[in-house]
Structures are given as structure tokens and as C-alpha cells.
Legacy VTK file of the C-alpha trace (Angstrom):
# vtk DataFile Version 3.0
C-alpha trace
ASCII
DATASET POLYDATA
POINTS 231 float
-8.940 -22.596 6.622
-10.949 -22.617 9.881
-14.091 -20.506 8.762
-12.195 -18.864 5.897
-12.196 -19.651 2.173
-9.370 -18.392 0.182
-9.294 -18.525 -3.821
-5.650 -18.277 -5.129
-4.147 -18.612 -8.504
-0.396 -18.610 -9.577
2.648 -20.762 -9.532
5.171 -22.557 -7.449
8.508 -22.797 -9.025
12.013 -24.614 -7.952
14.655 -22.466 -7.060
18.520 -23.190 -6.954
19.500 -20.101 -4.650
18.684 -20.595 -2.340
17.349 -24.194 -2.871
13.784 -24.738 -2.432
10.294 -23.859 -3.947
8.922 -20.309 -4.151
5.034 -19.625 -4.225
3.557 -16.591 -5.836
-0.034 -16.262 -5.815
-3.077 -13.752 -6.381
-5.215 -14.199 -3.450
-8.828 -13.632 -2.738
-10.991 -13.751 0.337
-14.637 -13.067 -0.611
-15.753 -13.961 2.711
-13.842 -14.964 5.647
-12.787 -14.055 9.420
-9.882 -11.607 10.481
-8.926 -13.939 13.475
-8.227 -16.936 10.901
-5.827 -14.798 9.124
-4.139 -13.309 12.076
-3.555 -16.588 13.441
-1.336 -17.370 10.439
1.319 -14.819 11.119
0.845 -13.152 14.236
1.944 -14.803 17.496
-0.471 -13.312 19.882
-3.052 -15.584 21.370
-5.977 -14.524 21.295
-5.741 -12.547 18.194
-5.865 -8.764 18.114
-9.365 -8.549 16.705
-12.493 -10.475 15.456
-14.780 -9.820 12.503
-15.840 -10.547 9.038
-13.446 -9.696 6.262
-12.888 -9.379 2.640
-9.340 -9.297 1.127
-7.366 -9.207 -1.914
-3.538 -9.485 -2.068
-0.206 -10.602 -3.837
1.220 -13.412 -1.829
4.848 -14.109 -2.174
6.717 -16.861 -0.263
10.059 -17.245 -1.191
12.466 -20.156 -0.708
14.549 -20.019 2.345
15.566 -21.681 5.604
13.447 -19.621 7.720
9.902 -19.579 9.183
7.213 -18.581 7.189
6.290 -15.444 8.782
9.790 -14.316 8.530
9.663 -14.947 4.516
6.205 -14.118 3.701
5.497 -11.045 1.714
1.869 -9.697 1.168
0.659 -6.584 -0.772
-3.058 -5.665 -0.961
-6.398 -4.379 0.384
-8.836 -5.574 2.990
-12.334 -4.513 4.451
-13.411 -5.938 8.002
-16.687 -5.342 9.386
-18.072 -6.077 12.761
-14.811 -5.472 14.383
-14.213 -6.530 18.108
-10.674 -6.052 19.855
-9.975 -9.077 22.172
-7.943 -6.827 24.351
-10.311 -5.390 26.944
-8.281 -2.071 27.162
-8.747 -1.447 23.446
-12.049 -2.265 23.184
-12.921 -0.003 26.603
-11.406 2.935 24.736
-13.119 2.239 21.544
-16.600 2.141 23.255
-15.528 5.546 25.317
-14.550 7.217 22.130
-17.474 6.189 20.389
-19.788 7.581 23.307
-17.948 10.843 23.658
-17.912 11.343 19.858
-21.703 11.201 19.746
-21.911 13.643 22.584
-22.534 11.334 25.449
-19.720 12.084 27.861
-21.596 11.149 30.826
-22.302 7.424 29.718
-18.386 7.221 28.879
-17.545 9.050 32.230
-19.735 6.110 33.966
-17.894 3.316 32.031
-21.057 2.195 30.295
-19.787 -0.657 27.845
-21.700 -0.795 24.444
-19.027 -3.190 22.966
-19.190 -1.155 19.984
-18.413 -2.776 16.498
-15.801 -1.110 14.140
-15.436 -1.010 10.424
-11.899 -1.186 9.260
-10.462 -0.734 5.497
-7.008 -0.163 4.276
-4.264 -1.006 2.132
-1.160 -2.853 3.251
2.150 -4.397 2.883
3.828 -7.151 5.115
7.719 -7.806 5.017
10.021 -9.016 7.377
7.285 -9.660 10.189
6.183 -5.861 9.626
2.759 -4.760 8.613
2.791 -1.133 6.884
-0.559 0.481 6.045
-0.070 3.241 3.799
-3.863 3.882 4.185
-6.221 2.790 6.962
-9.668 3.997 7.499
-11.399 3.270 10.876
-15.029 4.011 11.789
-17.287 3.691 14.685
-20.700 5.306 15.583
-19.992 9.070 15.983
-16.367 9.079 14.753
-14.162 8.268 11.658
-10.408 7.929 11.841
-7.864 8.192 8.744
-4.445 6.920 9.334
-1.021 5.455 8.179
1.448 3.262 10.267
3.060 0.227 11.057
2.559 -2.691 13.338
4.925 -5.608 14.162
3.722 -9.189 14.055
4.780 -9.892 17.540
2.527 -7.059 18.964
5.552 -5.056 20.227
5.210 -1.843 18.180
2.132 0.039 17.234
3.067 3.520 15.481
-0.071 5.173 13.607
-0.848 8.853 12.817
-3.695 10.546 11.190
-6.730 12.566 11.914
-10.029 11.679 13.786
-13.432 13.444 12.921
-16.145 13.208 15.510
-19.676 14.155 15.293
-19.697 16.300 18.512
-17.947 19.445 19.145
-15.032 19.241 21.851
-17.217 20.856 24.436
-19.956 18.152 23.992
-17.460 15.387 24.375
-16.850 16.289 28.067
-18.573 17.161 31.267
-18.419 19.913 33.927
-16.261 22.853 33.714
-14.044 21.463 30.897
-17.212 21.589 28.617
-17.518 25.537 29.572
-13.851 26.165 28.886
-13.858 24.230 25.487
-17.053 25.809 24.379
-14.864 29.295 22.742
-12.549 26.984 20.826
-15.402 24.653 19.177
-15.192 26.718 16.164
-11.360 26.260 15.671
-11.734 22.188 15.408
-15.151 22.300 13.554
-14.092 21.196 10.137
-15.451 19.572 6.870
-18.756 18.777 8.154
-17.548 17.121 11.293
-18.182 18.690 14.902
-14.426 18.115 15.627
-11.518 17.229 13.485
-8.184 16.337 15.527
-4.726 14.994 14.959
-4.456 11.482 16.517
-1.643 8.792 17.037
-1.719 5.161 18.309
1.696 4.143 19.755
3.239 1.525 22.371
2.496 -2.178 22.346
-0.634 -4.723 22.001
-0.622 -5.141 25.927
-0.028 -1.274 26.551
-1.636 0.942 23.669
-1.248 4.617 23.943
-3.892 6.826 22.194
-3.394 10.430 22.188
-3.305 13.888 20.440
-0.452 14.261 17.815
-0.369 18.334 17.211
3.396 17.877 17.178
3.673 15.404 14.292
4.193 16.011 10.539
0.760 15.963 8.634
0.252 12.599 6.712
-1.223 12.570 3.142
-3.696 10.091 4.863
-6.897 11.510 6.187
-10.191 10.539 7.404
-12.569 10.602 4.557
-14.121 14.245 4.419
-17.847 13.226 4.175
-20.209 14.668 6.482
-21.876 12.988 9.359
-25.546 11.795 9.105
-25.094 10.895 5.187
LINES 1 232
231 0 1 2 3 4 5 6 7 8 9 10 11 12 13 14 15 16 17 18 19 20 21 22 23 24 25 26 27 28 29 30 31 32 33 34 35 36 37 38 39 40 41 42 43 44 45 46 47 48 49 50 51 52 53 54 55 56 57 58 59 60 61 62 63 64 65 66 67 68 69 70 71 72 73 74 75 76 77 78 79 80 81 82 83 84 85 86 87 88 89 90 91 92 93 94 95 96 97 98 99 100 101 102 103 104 105 106 107 108 109 110 111 112 113 114 115 116 117 118 119 120 121 122 123 124 125 126 127 128 129 130 131 132 133 134 135 136 137 138 139 140 141 142 143 144 145 146 147 148 149 150 151 152 153 154 155 156 157 158 159 160 161 162 163 164 165 166 167 168 169 170 171 172 173 174 175 176 177 178 179 180 181 182 183 184 185 186 187 188 189 190 191 192 193 194 195 196 197 198 199 200 201 202 203 204 205 206 207 208 209 210 211 212 213 214 215 216 217 218 219 220 221 222 223 224 225 226 227 228 229 230
């Protein structure tokens, strides 16, 4: 399929109610492209991201008089490397976050773009056009994020909550007078080998994503992996 190879085994059965064929498969992608997979079910062009993908999933396509995207059910795990977001706003935010998390706020403030590649792993379920992630781990140089949430295939809904762990302390992620003001609170957010650990959220839509702090949200069991930076 385009640049992606899928290995599948299972069965196709004829059903009476509703009339048609049901397809149930175990699917493995040892080497592929995430943009190829997104083109199957996500009606956004270009796809949200590009990158190399490995994936294992249960594939269930019940018989029904409806679009494949309405019927398709998936449940599995994945790993995507070299991620690039096709939405320029998303990629620019990722670039800025990576620079600040490494303690380079001046470069982020000057909008220096590195086109930073990301790493993404997780466990997911797809049902009724809604992707549910019970665990999602995102990593760029200087920052790790562990989240859980949902994403609608039409790109109209993002709702993710979790924790972000940065290599730099809060005061080293900003410039000027703000760095001086934040210096006294650095110890309160320095946890588990990270310079800073914060609750975060991603909400909004594909065209208008919103990244922010999430102090008011109930803690999720999914957290960034608590491993020290520079390992």
C-alpha cells in the first residue's frame, strides 16, 4: 500500500444480519509510513504527520451498509520515528518547545526552526471514527511527554492530557525578567531526574491546536516515563 507493507492473517465470513462479509485480521507492519496509514481513514489532506511506522493491531471490519471509516475497528500498539507534522503551526510549536526544553529560549524567541523530528509510541483503539489512546509517549530533544486522550478522524477534536518532562529548569526556558522571577520556584517542579515536570494538555482542532498547562485537570494514570535525561 503506497510505501507500506502489511502482513495480515485471519478470516472473512459471510454474515446474514446484516447481510455481507465480515473481515477479522491480525495485522503487522514491520516497516511502513504513517502517512500511508492515515490516508486510509483520516479525511484530511495532507495527513497530520509523516514518519516511519511499526504497528501491530487487531483489525475488525463488520458487514454493514456504511463507509469503511464508520465500520472499522482497531486495537493495537505502534511506534513512529522521525515524525514531522504537516501543520506548520504544530511543527513550529514542537520546534520551539524542544529549544526551550533544552535551555535555549533565545533561539526559540527568535523563531529559529530546526524542523525537529519527534518519536511517538502508544497503544490505541479505533471505533466509530474516534481514536482513543490509553497511552501515548512523545519525545523530542530536551522533552518527553506522556499522555492519554482522543482524536477524531475528521480532525475536529483533540483532547489529550498528561505530563511533560523537560531537561531544563523553568527559569532556563525563558529570557529576561521572567527567568529571574521563576528562579525561586525551580525546585518545586524539578522531579524524577527532569529539570521541570508539568501537567499539560492539547485540545482544539487540527487547524487550531491549543497547547497549554493543565493544573486543573484530574491526574491521569498515564505519565511520561520517569527516566533521567542524558541516559
